[in-house]
All heavy atoms as TSV, in Angstrom:
chain	resi	resn	atom	element	x	y	z
A	1	MET	N	N	84.125	40.107	-11.117
A	1	MET	CA	C	83.083	39.579	-11.979
A	1	MET	C	C	82.956	38.085	-11.674
A	1	MET	O	O	83.907	37.337	-11.775
A	1	MET	CB	C	83.463	39.807	-13.440
A	1	MET	CG	C	82.378	39.407	-14.398
A	1	MET	SD	S	82.791	39.765	-16.105
A	1	MET	CE	C	81.962	41.310	-16.322
A	2	ASN	N	N	81.761	37.660	-11.292
A	2	ASN	CA	C	81.561	36.256	-10.947
A	2	ASN	C	C	81.150	35.452	-12.180
A	2	ASN	O	O	81.006	35.987	-13.275
A	2	ASN	CB	C	80.549	36.110	-9.812
A	2	ASN	CG	C	79.192	36.681	-10.163
A	2	ASN	OD1	O	78.867	36.850	-11.323
A	2	ASN	ND2	N	78.401	36.969	-9.152
A	3	ALA	N	N	80.950	34.156	-11.992
A	3	ALA	CA	C	80.647	33.267	-13.118
A	3	ALA	C	C	79.293	33.592	-13.753
A	3	ALA	O	O	79.119	33.423	-14.958
A	3	ALA	CB	C	80.682	31.813	-12.665
A	4	THR	N	N	78.330	34.076	-12.961
A	4	THR	CA	C	77.027	34.439	-13.521
A	4	THR	C	C	77.176	35.580	-14.516
A	4	THR	O	O	76.669	35.522	-15.635
A	4	THR	CB	C	76.054	34.843	-12.402
A	4	THR	OG1	O	75.898	33.752	-11.514
A	4	THR	CG2	C	74.706	35.243	-12.962
A	5	GLN	N	N	77.898	36.603	-14.124
A	5	GLN	CA	C	78.095	37.747	-15.013
A	5	GLN	C	C	78.933	37.365	-16.227
A	5	GLN	O	O	78.639	37.796	-17.346
A	5	GLN	CB	C	78.771	38.881	-14.250
A	5	GLN	CG	C	77.900	39.461	-13.161
A	5	GLN	CD	C	78.671	40.375	-12.235
A	5	GLN	OE1	O	79.892	40.281	-12.135
A	5	GLN	NE2	N	77.967	41.252	-11.555
A	6	THR	N	N	79.948	36.549	-16.022
A	6	THR	CA	C	80.790	36.113	-17.131
A	6	THR	C	C	80.002	35.258	-18.115
A	6	THR	O	O	80.132	35.423	-19.332
A	6	THR	CB	C	82.000	35.315	-16.603
A	6	THR	OG1	O	82.697	36.108	-15.653
A	6	THR	CG2	C	82.932	34.922	-17.725
A	7	GLY	N	N	79.171	34.361	-17.598
A	7	GLY	CA	C	78.350	33.526	-18.477
A	7	GLY	C	C	77.359	34.339	-19.280
A	7	GLY	O	O	77.169	34.105	-20.474
A	8	LEU	N	N	76.721	35.317	-18.635
A	8	LEU	CA	C	75.775	36.174	-19.340
A	8	LEU	C	C	76.486	36.985	-20.412
A	8	LEU	O	O	76.023	37.077	-21.554
A	8	LEU	CB	C	75.059	37.088	-18.350
A	8	LEU	CG	C	74.072	38.081	-18.946
A	8	LEU	CD1	C	72.962	37.357	-19.690
A	8	LEU	CD2	C	73.499	38.961	-17.866
A	9	LEU	N	N	77.619	37.565	-20.073
A	9	LEU	CA	C	78.375	38.362	-21.029
A	9	LEU	C	C	78.848	37.523	-22.208
A	9	LEU	O	O	78.726	37.932	-23.365
A	9	LEU	CB	C	79.566	39.020	-20.332
A	9	LEU	CG	C	80.399	39.949	-21.188
A	9	LEU	CD1	C	79.559	41.125	-21.674
A	9	LEU	CD2	C	81.594	40.446	-20.412
A	10	ALA	N	N	79.355	36.330	-21.931
A	10	ALA	CA	C	79.815	35.449	-23.006
A	10	ALA	C	C	78.655	35.053	-23.919
A	10	ALA	O	O	78.796	35.027	-25.143
A	10	ALA	CB	C	80.469	34.204	-22.427
A	11	GLY	N	N	77.518	34.756	-23.332
A	11	GLY	CA	C	76.353	34.406	-24.132
A	11	GLY	C	C	75.897	35.547	-25.022
A	11	GLY	O	O	75.555	35.346	-26.194
A	12	LEU	N	N	75.896	36.754	-24.482
A	12	LEU	CA	C	75.474	37.907	-25.272
A	12	LEU	C	C	76.450	38.200	-26.405
A	12	LEU	O	O	76.038	38.529	-27.521
A	12	LEU	CB	C	75.312	39.129	-24.367
A	12	LEU	CG	C	74.154	39.045	-23.383
A	12	LEU	CD1	C	74.166	40.249	-22.454
A	12	LEU	CD2	C	72.822	38.945	-24.097
A	13	VAL	N	N	77.737	38.091	-26.139
A	13	VAL	CA	C	78.735	38.325	-27.184
A	13	VAL	C	C	78.620	37.281	-28.285
A	13	VAL	O	O	78.668	37.601	-29.474
A	13	VAL	CB	C	80.158	38.348	-26.586
A	13	VAL	CG1	C	81.215	38.313	-27.662
A	13	VAL	CG2	C	80.328	39.575	-25.707
A	14	LEU	N	N	78.439	36.022	-27.909
A	14	LEU	CA	C	78.278	34.973	-28.921
A	14	LEU	C	C	77.016	35.186	-29.747
A	14	LEU	O	O	77.001	34.959	-30.954
A	14	LEU	CB	C	78.239	33.598	-28.259
A	14	LEU	CG	C	79.565	33.089	-27.720
A	14	LEU	CD1	C	79.349	31.808	-26.935
A	14	LEU	CD2	C	80.546	32.868	-28.849
A	15	GLY	N	N	75.955	35.639	-29.108
A	15	GLY	CA	C	74.719	35.901	-29.837
A	15	GLY	C	C	74.854	37.065	-30.795
A	15	GLY	O	O	74.313	37.044	-31.897
A	16	LEU	N	N	75.570	38.091	-30.397
A	16	LEU	CA	C	75.765	39.245	-31.270
A	16	LEU	C	C	76.608	38.911	-32.486
A	16	LEU	O	O	76.522	39.579	-33.511
A	16	LEU	CB	C	76.417	40.391	-30.488
A	16	LEU	CG	C	75.498	41.148	-29.548
A	16	LEU	CD1	C	76.301	42.154	-28.733
A	16	LEU	CD2	C	74.404	41.854	-30.318
A	17	ALA	N	N	77.411	37.884	-32.385
A	17	ALA	CA	C	78.268	37.501	-33.496
A	17	ALA	C	C	77.482	36.885	-34.648
A	17	ALA	O	O	78.014	36.716	-35.741
A	17	ALA	CB	C	79.334	36.520	-33.014
A	18	ALA	N	N	76.209	36.558	-34.439
A	18	ALA	CA	C	75.406	35.880	-35.468
A	18	ALA	C	C	75.174	36.795	-36.678
A	18	ALA	O	O	75.849	36.672	-37.687
A	18	ALA	CB	C	74.089	35.405	-34.876
A	19	THR	N	N	74.217	37.657	-36.604
A	19	THR	CA	C	73.913	38.615	-37.671
A	19	THR	C	C	73.280	39.838	-37.031
A	19	THR	O	O	73.149	39.910	-35.820
A	19	THR	CB	C	72.920	38.033	-38.701
A	19	THR	OG1	O	71.746	37.641	-38.003
A	19	THR	CG2	C	73.489	36.861	-39.455
A	20	GLN	N	N	72.820	40.757	-37.843
A	20	GLN	CA	C	72.206	41.963	-37.295
A	20	GLN	C	C	70.781	42.093	-37.824
A	20	GLN	O	O	70.497	42.878	-38.708
A	20	GLN	CB	C	73.031	43.186	-37.648
A	20	GLN	CG	C	74.386	43.159	-36.973
A	20	GLN	CD	C	75.168	44.420	-37.221
A	20	GLN	OE1	O	74.680	45.340	-37.833
A	20	GLN	NE2	N	76.387	44.463	-36.744
A	21	SER	N	N	69.890	41.338	-37.239
A	21	SER	CA	C	68.480	41.381	-37.600
A	21	SER	C	C	67.662	40.994	-36.383
A	21	SER	O	O	68.198	40.811	-35.292
A	21	SER	CB	C	68.208	40.419	-38.760
A	21	SER	OG	O	68.448	39.092	-38.339
A	22	PHE	N	N	66.354	40.882	-36.553
A	22	PHE	CA	C	65.505	40.471	-35.434
A	22	PHE	C	C	65.841	39.050	-35.009
A	22	PHE	O	O	65.810	38.723	-33.828
A	22	PHE	CB	C	64.027	40.568	-35.818
A	22	PHE	CG	C	63.110	40.230	-34.676
A	22	PHE	CD1	C	62.994	41.076	-33.582
A	22	PHE	CD2	C	62.381	39.060	-34.685
A	22	PHE	CE1	C	62.168	40.758	-32.523
A	22	PHE	CE2	C	61.552	38.725	-33.631
A	22	PHE	CZ	C	61.435	39.591	-32.548
A	23	THR	N	N	66.205	38.225	-35.979
A	23	THR	CA	C	66.625	36.861	-35.671
A	23	THR	C	C	67.869	36.887	-34.788
A	23	THR	O	O	67.989	36.103	-33.846
A	23	THR	CB	C	66.916	36.076	-36.961
A	23	THR	OG1	O	65.772	36.134	-37.801
A	23	THR	CG2	C	67.269	34.637	-36.672
A	24	ALA	N	N	68.783	37.806	-35.071
A	24	ALA	CA	C	69.985	37.938	-34.246
A	24	ALA	C	C	69.619	38.342	-32.828
A	24	ALA	O	O	70.236	37.880	-31.867
A	24	ALA	CB	C	70.930	38.958	-34.848
A	25	PHE	N	N	68.614	39.208	-32.693
A	25	PHE	CA	C	68.154	39.591	-31.362
A	25	PHE	C	C	67.651	38.375	-30.600
A	25	PHE	O	O	67.989	38.188	-29.424
A	25	PHE	CB	C	67.048	40.646	-31.468
A	25	PHE	CG	C	66.327	40.879	-30.170
A	25	PHE	CD1	C	66.928	41.575	-29.144
A	25	PHE	CD2	C	65.055	40.377	-29.983
A	25	PHE	CE1	C	66.266	41.774	-27.940
A	25	PHE	CE2	C	64.384	40.572	-28.795
A	25	PHE	CZ	C	64.993	41.282	-27.771
A	26	LEU	N	N	66.857	37.541	-31.250
A	26	LEU	CA	C	66.332	36.348	-30.589
A	26	LEU	C	C	67.445	35.366	-30.244
A	26	LEU	O	O	67.440	34.768	-29.168
A	26	LEU	CB	C	65.283	35.683	-31.480
A	26	LEU	CG	C	64.009	36.494	-31.707
A	26	LEU	CD1	C	63.084	35.753	-32.663
A	26	LEU	CD2	C	63.315	36.792	-30.404
A	27	ILE	N	N	68.405	35.204	-31.144
A	27	ILE	CA	C	69.539	34.325	-30.883
A	27	ILE	C	C	70.359	34.865	-29.714
A	27	ILE	O	O	70.758	34.120	-28.820
A	27	ILE	CB	C	70.412	34.163	-32.141
A	27	ILE	CG1	C	69.655	33.380	-33.210
A	27	ILE	CG2	C	71.744	33.482	-31.814
A	27	ILE	CD1	C	70.330	33.371	-34.557
A	28	THR	N	N	70.594	36.174	-29.703
A	28	THR	CA	C	71.341	36.801	-28.616
A	28	THR	C	C	70.634	36.606	-27.288
A	28	THR	O	O	71.259	36.286	-26.272
A	28	THR	CB	C	71.537	38.304	-28.894
A	28	THR	OG1	O	72.183	38.459	-30.146
A	28	THR	CG2	C	72.361	38.953	-27.807
A	29	LEU	N	N	69.330	36.773	-27.283
A	29	LEU	CA	C	68.552	36.586	-26.069
A	29	LEU	C	C	68.646	35.148	-25.571
A	29	LEU	O	O	68.902	34.905	-24.388
A	29	LEU	CB	C	67.093	36.962	-26.322
A	29	LEU	CG	C	66.150	36.879	-25.128
A	29	LEU	CD1	C	66.559	37.887	-24.069
A	29	LEU	CD2	C	64.727	37.139	-25.580
A	30	ALA	N	N	68.495	34.193	-26.475
A	30	ALA	CA	C	68.537	32.779	-26.092
A	30	ALA	C	C	69.919	32.381	-25.580
A	30	ALA	O	O	70.045	31.724	-24.535
A	30	ALA	CB	C	68.142	31.907	-27.279
A	31	VAL	N	N	70.959	32.786	-26.277
A	31	VAL	CA	C	72.313	32.425	-25.865
A	31	VAL	C	C	72.687	33.142	-24.571
A	31	VAL	O	O	73.381	32.587	-23.718
A	31	VAL	CB	C	73.326	32.715	-26.998
A	31	VAL	CG1	C	74.744	32.434	-26.571
A	31	VAL	CG2	C	72.985	31.900	-28.221
A	32	GLY	N	N	72.193	34.368	-24.383
A	32	GLY	CA	C	72.426	35.082	-23.135
A	32	GLY	C	C	71.784	34.391	-21.950
A	32	GLY	O	O	72.385	34.277	-20.879
A	33	VAL	N	N	70.575	33.896	-22.132
A	33	VAL	CA	C	69.890	33.169	-21.053
A	33	VAL	C	C	70.635	31.872	-20.739
A	33	VAL	O	O	70.805	31.517	-19.566
A	33	VAL	CB	C	68.415	32.895	-21.431
A	33	VAL	CG1	C	67.778	31.909	-20.480
A	33	VAL	CG2	C	67.641	34.198	-21.455
A	34	ILE	N	N	71.106	31.190	-21.766
A	34	ILE	CA	C	71.879	29.968	-21.544
A	34	ILE	C	C	73.153	30.284	-20.762
A	34	ILE	O	O	73.507	29.589	-19.809
A	34	ILE	CB	C	72.204	29.271	-22.885
A	34	ILE	CG1	C	70.927	28.715	-23.502
A	34	ILE	CG2	C	73.243	28.167	-22.693
A	34	ILE	CD1	C	71.089	28.252	-24.935
A	35	GLY	N	N	73.828	31.355	-21.141
A	35	GLY	CA	C	75.033	31.772	-20.421
A	35	GLY	C	C	74.739	32.141	-18.982
A	35	GLY	O	O	75.516	31.829	-18.074
A	36	LEU	N	N	73.609	32.793	-18.747
A	36	LEU	CA	C	73.212	33.162	-17.392
A	36	LEU	C	C	72.964	31.917	-16.538
A	36	LEU	O	O	73.425	31.830	-15.405
A	36	LEU	CB	C	71.950	34.030	-17.426
A	36	LEU	CG	C	71.388	34.454	-16.081
A	36	LEU	CD1	C	72.338	35.420	-15.396
A	36	LEU	CD2	C	70.027	35.089	-16.256
A	37	VAL	N	N	72.260	30.946	-17.097
A	37	VAL	CA	C	71.966	29.710	-16.360
A	37	VAL	C	C	73.258	28.957	-16.051
A	37	VAL	O	O	73.462	28.504	-14.915
A	37	VAL	CB	C	70.977	28.824	-17.148
A	37	VAL	CG1	C	70.869	27.443	-16.540
A	37	VAL	CG2	C	69.610	29.491	-17.207
A	38	VAL	N	N	74.152	28.853	-17.022
A	38	VAL	CA	C	75.422	28.163	-16.796
A	38	VAL	C	C	76.229	28.883	-15.717
A	38	VAL	O	O	76.806	28.253	-14.831
A	38	VAL	CB	C	76.231	28.045	-18.111
A	38	VAL	CG1	C	77.658	27.599	-17.851
A	38	VAL	CG2	C	75.538	27.104	-19.070
A	39	GLY	N	N	76.254	30.202	-15.767
A	39	GLY	CA	C	76.969	30.971	-14.756
A	39	GLY	C	C	76.395	30.775	-13.366
A	39	GLY	O	O	77.137	30.640	-12.387
A	40	ARG	N	N	75.070	30.734	-13.246
A	40	ARG	CA	C	74.450	30.515	-11.936
A	40	ARG	C	C	74.738	29.118	-11.408
A	40	ARG	O	O	74.936	28.940	-10.219
A	40	ARG	CB	C	72.956	30.754	-12.003
A	40	ARG	CG	C	72.618	32.213	-12.094
A	40	ARG	CD	C	71.153	32.451	-11.849
A	40	ARG	NE	N	70.926	33.877	-11.769
A	40	ARG	CZ	C	70.725	34.512	-10.621
A	40	ARG	NH1	N	70.696	33.858	-9.506
A	40	ARG	NH2	N	70.537	35.813	-10.613
A	41	VAL	N	N	74.779	28.137	-12.302
A	41	VAL	CA	C	75.113	26.774	-11.882
A	41	VAL	C	C	76.553	26.741	-11.367
A	41	VAL	O	O	76.840	26.154	-10.330
A	41	VAL	CB	C	74.907	25.765	-13.029
A	41	VAL	CG1	C	75.518	24.414	-12.694
A	41	VAL	CG2	C	73.421	25.618	-13.331
A	42	LEU	N	N	77.459	27.393	-12.082
A	42	LEU	CA	C	78.860	27.415	-11.666
A	42	LEU	C	C	79.055	28.165	-10.352
A	42	LEU	O	O	79.944	27.831	-9.572
A	42	LEU	CB	C	79.727	28.036	-12.760
A	42	LEU	CG	C	79.864	27.216	-14.035
A	42	LEU	CD1	C	80.668	27.987	-15.080
A	42	LEU	CD2	C	80.506	25.884	-13.753
A	43	ASP	N	N	78.238	29.197	-10.102
A	43	ASP	CA	C	78.310	29.938	-8.842
A	43	ASP	C	C	77.654	29.186	-7.697
A	43	ASP	O	O	77.804	29.556	-6.549
A	43	ASP	CB	C	77.621	31.297	-8.973
A	43	ASP	CG	C	78.523	32.347	-9.580
A	43	ASP	OD1	O	79.745	32.132	-9.612
A	43	ASP	OD2	O	77.994	33.394	-10.011
A	44	GLY	N	N	76.874	28.164	-8.024
A	44	GLY	CA	C	76.180	27.409	-6.991
A	44	GLY	C	C	74.864	28.047	-6.568
A	44	GLY	O	O	74.281	27.666	-5.558
A	45	GLU	N	N	74.370	29.004	-7.330
A	45	GLU	CA	C	73.122	29.679	-7.014
A	45	GLU	C	C	71.910	28.962	-7.596
A	45	GLU	O	O	70.782	29.280	-7.253
A	45	GLU	CB	C	73.155	31.119	-7.529
A	45	GLU	CG	C	74.203	31.974	-6.849
A	45	GLU	CD	C	74.252	33.368	-7.421
A	45	GLU	OE1	O	73.348	33.734	-8.190
A	45	GLU	OE2	O	75.207	34.083	-7.108
A	46	LEU	N	N	72.134	28.015	-8.491
A	46	LEU	CA	C	71.052	27.287	-9.137
A	46	LEU	C	C	71.377	25.806	-9.091
A	46	LEU	O	O	72.441	25.376	-9.527
A	46	LEU	CB	C	70.890	27.744	-10.594
A	46	LEU	CG	C	69.780	27.094	-11.393
A	46	LEU	CD1	C	68.425	27.440	-10.803
A	46	LEU	CD2	C	69.835	27.553	-12.833
A	47	ASP	N	N	70.456	25.018	-8.539
A	47	ASP	CA	C	70.655	23.578	-8.426
A	47	ASP	C	C	69.751	22.882	-9.432
A	47	ASP	O	O	68.532	22.880	-9.299
A	47	ASP	CB	C	70.334	23.120	-7.006
A	47	ASP	CG	C	70.689	21.674	-6.772
A	47	ASP	OD1	O	71.397	21.083	-7.614
A	47	ASP	OD2	O	70.264	21.133	-5.736
A	48	LEU	N	N	70.356	22.306	-10.467
A	48	LEU	CA	C	69.580	21.671	-11.527
A	48	LEU	C	C	68.951	20.355	-11.087
A	48	LEU	O	O	68.031	19.874	-11.739
A	48	LEU	CB	C	70.450	21.451	-12.762
A	48	LEU	CG	C	70.903	22.717	-13.470
A	48	LEU	CD1	C	71.779	22.366	-14.657
A	48	LEU	CD2	C	69.731	23.558	-13.905
A	49	SER	N	N	69.424	19.774	-9.993
A	49	SER	CA	C	68.835	18.513	-9.537
A	49	SER	C	C	67.395	18.719	-9.076
A	49	SER	O	O	66.607	17.781	-9.073
A	49	SER	CB	C	69.670	17.898	-8.422
A	49	SER	OG	O	69.658	18.714	-7.273
A	50	ASP	N	N	67.047	19.959	-8.699
A	50	ASP	CA	C	65.654	20.252	-8.348
A	50	ASP	C	C	64.742	20.117	-9.564
A	50	ASP	O	O	63.613	19.668	-9.460
A	50	ASP	CB	C	65.521	21.659	-7.770
A	50	ASP	CG	C	66.150	21.783	-6.403
A	50	ASP	OD1	O	66.359	20.738	-5.753
A	50	ASP	OD2	O	66.420	22.928	-5.987
A	51	MET	N	N	65.253	20.521	-10.727
A	51	MET	CA	C	64.451	20.448	-11.949
A	51	MET	C	C	64.373	19.028	-12.490
A	51	MET	O	O	63.326	18.567	-12.886
A	51	MET	CB	C	65.047	21.354	-13.012
A	51	MET	CG	C	64.707	22.790	-12.849
A	51	MET	SD	S	65.159	23.668	-14.321
A	51	MET	CE	C	66.387	24.744	-13.669
A	52	PHE	N	N	65.512	18.348	-12.545
A	52	PHE	CA	C	65.570	17.048	-13.171
A	52	PHE	C	C	65.382	15.910	-12.195
A	52	PHE	O	O	64.905	14.859	-12.554
A	52	PHE	CB	C	66.884	16.892	-13.937
A	52	PHE	CG	C	67.032	17.906	-15.041
A	52	PHE	CD1	C	67.983	18.903	-14.963
A	52	PHE	CD2	C	66.197	17.886	-16.141
A	52	PHE	CE1	C	68.116	19.850	-15.967
A	52	PHE	CE2	C	66.313	18.809	-17.152
A	52	PHE	CZ	C	67.268	19.795	-17.057
A	53	GLY	N	N	65.787	16.103	-10.962
A	53	GLY	CA	C	65.594	15.090	-9.931
A	53	GLY	C	C	66.408	13.837	-10.183
A	53	GLY	O	O	67.196	13.740	-11.113
A	54	LYS	N	N	66.207	12.864	-9.336
A	54	LYS	CA	C	66.904	11.590	-9.467
A	54	LYS	C	C	65.981	10.518	-10.015
A	54	LYS	O	O	66.274	9.348	-9.931
A	54	LYS	CB	C	67.446	11.148	-8.111
A	54	LYS	CG	C	68.532	12.027	-7.579
A	54	LYS	CD	C	69.068	11.477	-6.274
A	54	LYS	CE	C	70.192	12.341	-5.756
A	54	LYS	NZ	N	70.753	11.822	-4.519
A	55	GLY	N	N	64.878	10.900	-10.534
A	55	GLY	CA	C	63.906	9.940	-11.025
A	55	GLY	C	C	62.599	10.126	-10.264
A	55	GLY	O	O	62.453	11.009	-9.446
A	56	ARG	N	N	61.680	9.290	-10.549
A	56	ARG	CA	C	60.361	9.405	-9.901
A	56	ARG	C	C	60.399	8.757	-8.524
A	56	ARG	O	O	60.834	7.611	-8.375
A	56	ARG	CB	C	59.300	8.759	-10.762
A	56	ARG	CG	C	59.123	9.469	-12.071
A	56	ARG	CD	C	57.998	8.856	-12.841
A	56	ARG	NE	N	57.853	9.559	-14.113
A	56	ARG	CZ	C	56.927	9.305	-14.979
A	56	ARG	NH1	N	56.033	8.355	-14.740
A	56	ARG	NH2	N	56.843	9.977	-16.098
A	57	ASP	N	N	59.942	9.497	-7.555
A	57	ASP	CA	C	59.812	8.942	-6.204
A	57	ASP	C	C	58.449	8.318	-6.061
A	57	ASP	O	O	57.443	8.891	-6.433
A	57	ASP	CB	C	59.996	10.043	-5.155
A	57	ASP	CG	C	61.393	10.604	-5.160
A	57	ASP	OD1	O	62.329	9.855	-5.497
A	57	ASP	OD2	O	61.555	11.799	-4.811
A	58	LYS	N	N	58.394	7.112	-5.518
A	58	LYS	CA	C	57.128	6.429	-5.366
A	58	LYS	C	C	56.702	6.404	-3.930
A	58	LYS	O	O	57.411	6.438	-3.021
A	58	LYS	CB	C	57.229	4.995	-5.882
A	58	LYS	CG	C	57.426	4.976	-7.377
A	58	LYS	CD	C	57.430	3.550	-7.880
A	58	LYS	CE	C	57.593	3.549	-9.394
A	58	LYS	NZ	N	57.580	2.244	-9.947
């Protein structure tokens, strides 16, 4: 199990711990996506510097 899968799983488990309603579904989805992104960054499959950059190039 790589960091992407571990991050997604951890996010989903944390989201499920909230409550059991539609709000819990949305929280689970959001936390799962956050876990997935963190896992991809740790695996080196996603480079956040592309999104944020080093500032504006002139």
